N, C-alpha and C positions, 0 to 999 in steps of 0.2 A: 140568394135565398128567399123564396117567397112562398105562401099558402096558396094551394089551389082546392078549388071544390071538386071533388071527386064525381066526375060525370062520365060518360063513355067516351067522350071527346078529347077531355084532359088524359084519360087514361090510355087511349090509344097513342095518342102522342108521345106519352113517356115510354111505351113499349118500343115504339119505333127508335126512340133515341136510344134505349138500351141494346137494341141489335146492331146498333153501328158498332159495338164492340166484339161482336162475332168475329171468329178466326177468318170468315169469309170475306172481311173487309180489309185484308193485308195482301194483295195480289204481289207487290213487289217483294214483300218478305218472303212470301211462296216460293217465287222465282229463286232466291237466295238458297232458301232451304233445300230446294230440288237439286240445286247443283251439288251442294255440299252431301246430301245423302247419296247421289250418285258417284262422287269422287270417293268418299269412305268405301262404299261397295266394292269399286273397282282396285282402290290402291291401298285398303286396308291401313295397316299402321301409319304409313307413309303419309297418307292424307289427314289421318287423325292428328298426327304429331305436327303437320303443317298448319292444320287450322288452330290447334291450341297456341302454336306461336304467333299466330295473326290476330286471334280473338281475345286469348287470355294472356298473350305476351309472357308464355312460359315455354322454354325449351325441354321437351321430354325425349326421352329414349325408353327402349324396351325396360332398360334397368330401374328407371325412375318413374315409369308409368304409374305402378301402384305403389300405395302408402306402405310404407315399412313399418316394422314393429317399434323400432326406434323413434320414428316420429308419433306413433301414439303414444308411446312413455313421455316424449316431450310433451305431448298435447295435455296428458294427465298431470303434469308439472305446472302447466299454464294455467289449468282451469282450478279455481278455488274448490276446495274440499266440500263446502256448503252446497256449492252449485252442483257437483257430482252428486251429493246426496239428494239432491231435489229431483234430478234426473231418473235417479233409481226410484223414488217415491212415485214419480210419475209414470214410470214403466210398470210399476207394480199396478197401479190404478187402470191402465190402459191394457195391459195384458188380463186383468181379471174380467173386464168388461167382454173384450173379445173372446175370451175362452167360453162364454155363454153363448155364442154363436156357433161352435162347433158342431157340424153335423155328423151323423153317424151311417155308415153303411147299413142295409137293412136288406132283410129276405122275408118273402112270404111263400106259404105252400097251399095249394089248392087241393081238394079232395081226390081229385084225378091225376094227381101226381106232378102237376106243372109247378116249377119253381120261378118265382120272380123275385127282383131285387134291383138293389142299387150300389154299387161300389164307390166309395168317396176315396179320392186320393190326392194328395197335394201335388203341386206343380213341381218341377224338378230345379228349374233355376229361374230365379226372378231378378231384374234389374230396377233398381230403385234410383231416380234422379232427385239430387238436393241440389237447390240453388245454392249460389256462392258467392264469390268476389268480394264486394264491400260489406254485404249482409250476412249473418249466420242464421241459419234455421234447425237448431237441435229438434224443434218439436216435429218438423217434417219428417226428420229422420225417424222419430218413434212412431209416428202415426202411420208410415210406411212399412216399417220394418216389423213391428210388433204384430199386426196381424198376419204377415207371411211367415214368421217365425211360428205363430200360434198354430197355423195351418198344417205346419210340418214342412215347410219347403227346405229341400236340402241344401241348396247354395243360394245365397242372397247377396248380389253384387251390387255395389254402391257408385255411381259415377257422381261427382262434384268437382266444379271447377276450383283449381288452385290460383293461387297468387302469383304476382310476378316472381316470388322468390321460389315457387314449386311448392309451396307447402299449404296444406289445407287448414281451415279456421279450426283451431282447438276445440272449440265446443261442438262443433259438427264430428269431429273425429272421436270424441269421448261418447257422444251420443251413440254413435255408430258401433262402438265397441260395447257398449253396455246393452244396447238393444240385440246384439248378436249378428252383425254384417259379418260376412266370411272375408269378402276382399272389396278394397275401396279404389277405384280408379279415378286419377287426377285427370278429369276431362269434362266440359262443360258444353252448353249449347247442343246445336243440332248435330255437332259431330259425336258427341256422346250419345245421343239417341241412335244414331246412324251404326255406332259400333256396337252397340248391345242388340240392336235388331239385325244386323247382318252378320256380325262377328268379323274380328280381325286376327292377324296371327297372334296378338297379346289378349285381345278380349274376346271370351267366349260369347257366343249367340244365346240370349236368354229366351224363356219361353213368354215372358209378360214383362211390360215396363210400366211402373207406376212413378207418380210424383209430379208436384208442380214445376214450372218454369216460366220463362219469358215467352213472347210471341214466337220465337225461334224454336223453341223447345215445344211449344204446343202445336205448332204447324207440323214439326218433324214428326211427333208422335201421332198425328193423324195421318200421316203420309204412310208410316211403316206399318200401320194397322193392317192385318192380313199376313205380314210376315211374321209378325208377333201380336200378342194381344196386348191391349193398354187399358188402363184404369177408365180414363175418360180424357177429353180434350178441355181441359180446366180454362175458364175464363176469369175476368176480374173477380175481385171479392164482392159479396154484396149481403146487406143487411136490411131487413125490413122488420119494423116495429108495429105490433097491432095492440092500440092502447086507447082507454076510454079516460074520462075525466078523473078516475081514481089514480091515474098513474104520476109519477114523479118526475116531473121536467128534467130536474137536475139528474137523475139517474139515465132518462131516456136520451137527453144529449150527449151524455158520456159514451152511452153505447153505439149510437149512429157514427161518432167519430172514430170508434175503435176499428171500424171497418174501412171509414172514409180515408184513413191515414195510410192505407197499403199503396194505393197510387191513385194517379189522377183519373183513372178509368174506373174505380171502384164505384160503388152505388150504395147509397143510403137513404132508405124510403122510410117515411112515417105515414101510417094509416090510422086515423082517429076519428073519433066522433064528436072530439072536443076542439073548437076553435081555439079556445082559450088555452088549453094544454099546447096545441100547436104553436102560437105566439111565445109560450113560455119557452118552449124547446129552442127556439130561433134565438131567443134573448139568451139562454144559456149557451148556446153555441157559440156566440159572439163573445162570451166571456171566457169561455175555455181556449177559444184561439188566440187568445192574448198571451198564453203561457205554453202551449203544446209546442213541442219541438219541430213536428211536421205541419205547420199551420199553413203553410203555402200549399202544399199538396193537397191536405183537406179541403182548403178552400176553391180549388179547381174542381176538385172532385165533386164538391157540392154544387157548385155554379152548373156543372154540366150533367150530373146524374144523380143529384140530391132532390127528392120530392117531398113535398109536406101536405097530403091528401086529407081532406075533412069530409067525411061521409055522413049522410043524414042518418043511417041506421046501422048498427053492428053488423046486420045481414049483409048489407052493402060492403062494408069494411072486409068481412069475411071472404065474401066473393072475390073482391079486388086481390087479396092476399093470396088466395086459391089461383088465380089468374097469373099473378107474378110468379109463382112458385119459386120463392127465394130460397138462396143457400142458406141462410141464416134467418129464423124467424123469433123474434121475442113476443111474447103475449103478456102484456101488461094491463090487465083489466080487472074488474071487480071479481069475477069468475073465470080465472084462466084455465083451468082444467077443461070445464065445460066448452070454452071456447077452442081448446086444443082437439077436443072430438070432431070439430066442425071443419079441420084444416085436412085437407087432402093432399095437398102438394107443398111441401119443405124439405129440404136437406136435413135440418135438424132443428128442432123447436125448444126453446128456452122458456120456461114456465115461471111466472111470477116476479117480483121486483127485485130479487138477489141472484137471479140466474143469469148474470152478465154474460155476453158471448164470449169473451176471453177464458171462461171457466172451461169451455168446450174445447177452445184452441189449445189448451196445455194440460188440463189435470182431471176433468171429470171421468174420463175413460173412453166415451165413444169418439168416434173417429172425427177428426177435422178435415178430412178430405172429402169435400161434398159436392153435389153437381150445382152447376151455374147457369147461368143465362137461360133460366126457366126449364132447364132440363130435369128438375126435380119432379116434372110429371112423370117421368119414365125412368129415370136412374135413382140411384140410392147411394149411402154413403160408402166409402171404401170399407171392407170389411173381410172377414175370414174366407167369406163366399168367394172373394175375388182370387184366392191363392189356392182354390181347390177345383178339381174337375170331377164329374160325375159319370160313370159307364152304367149302364142298363145291363141286368143279368138275366137270361132267360133260358130256362132248362124246361123240355117238354117229353113227358111220357109219351108211349105209343097212343095210349087211352086219351089223353089229353089232346094231342093232335087231331085225333079222329073224331073228338067232338066239335072240332073248329074247321077241319080241313075243307069241307064243302063251301063253307062261306068265305074262306080266305081264297079258294080257287074262283067263286063268283065275283067277288071284288077285283081279282087280277085279270080277270076275263073282261069286266066291263072297263078296264082300262087297257085293253087289249095288249097286256102284258101276259103271253100265254106260256111263256118259260116260267114266270112266277108261278102260274098255276100248276104247270107240270110239276114244279119242285116239291109240290105237297102231295099232288095226285098218284104219283109215282110210288108212294110208300103204302099206298091202299091198292096197289093193282093184284087183282085175284090171279 
């Protein structure tokens, strides 16, 4: 960890390093994923069961592929009632936020009798992928399922890898049940993505796949796009903190580490106008690393993708942040709301000293599935919009078409599409 002067050269070097984390950097894994997808597409259940045996070391059959009601009941017994209560409280906050996003169908009528509008409908069936294995991510369940449920999706299928005993982590099951998942498939990795994208004898094909996963899951989602829709190809977690000399180094250091602990590819960046703050943050980080359980992962993440930039002016700092387009951005400055208005590119913005990033991960309400690797320049957080489709509605009276038919024919003829022109002209033949 060291402090860098924010210059064009240092910034360009940082961006090149971050790009190494792209899914384009894994050709060997891409070959493996391609083979898995092809086999599941051709062999269906047989391939799915074989890959589960190979990768998750779990022997599954058609009878044990889906989580049973009995398994869900056992999960509730294993999860403390207090944590179930916390899950329900989080669901309430997340649902309330996403309800504000609900779009409505609309229609407008023109004086000549033309009626135009837009019909909004939910997707029929959605597949949600939730990582499993050694870790449990009930928050990922809530963030993917609740916007789908709020949008009105009729069937939500969840895939998550089982343990060697054939069971799914209890907290994941409880979160899924509370959020409203209809069916839970014990399958992980690229094989689960393939099953949802192509369908097998036991797993129905879905319309869209959402949810995070490892590099094999990310590559699989990218490969099946077109057969189904996907939310995004998520990269490693990121946080950028924009700060001035008024920021509390103790807080800033803690927030940077909250993302660096995800994995060795995570990125934690400080952009500040205060060299004193940058030095204090590094000292605080060293103190935290003496006690944090994932200190080794954090240190590797910071050594490879951690950056502490000192800018001459706040204008330069804001420009750098917009170029980074971070997944998570914390603004800890003297006038944070003013700085917020200058930010064009960020997945989620956390304003002020008490808006730590984990607030958004678990409880605030906005979705924590966010664009990474600079894609916040053109992508948004997962939302209700990801689970709906919009259909245009057009009705024309004879009078309305009469007002437009000559212009339509002129456009069509300019494109040498004479059948297009004829389609409107025949309605006004004498």
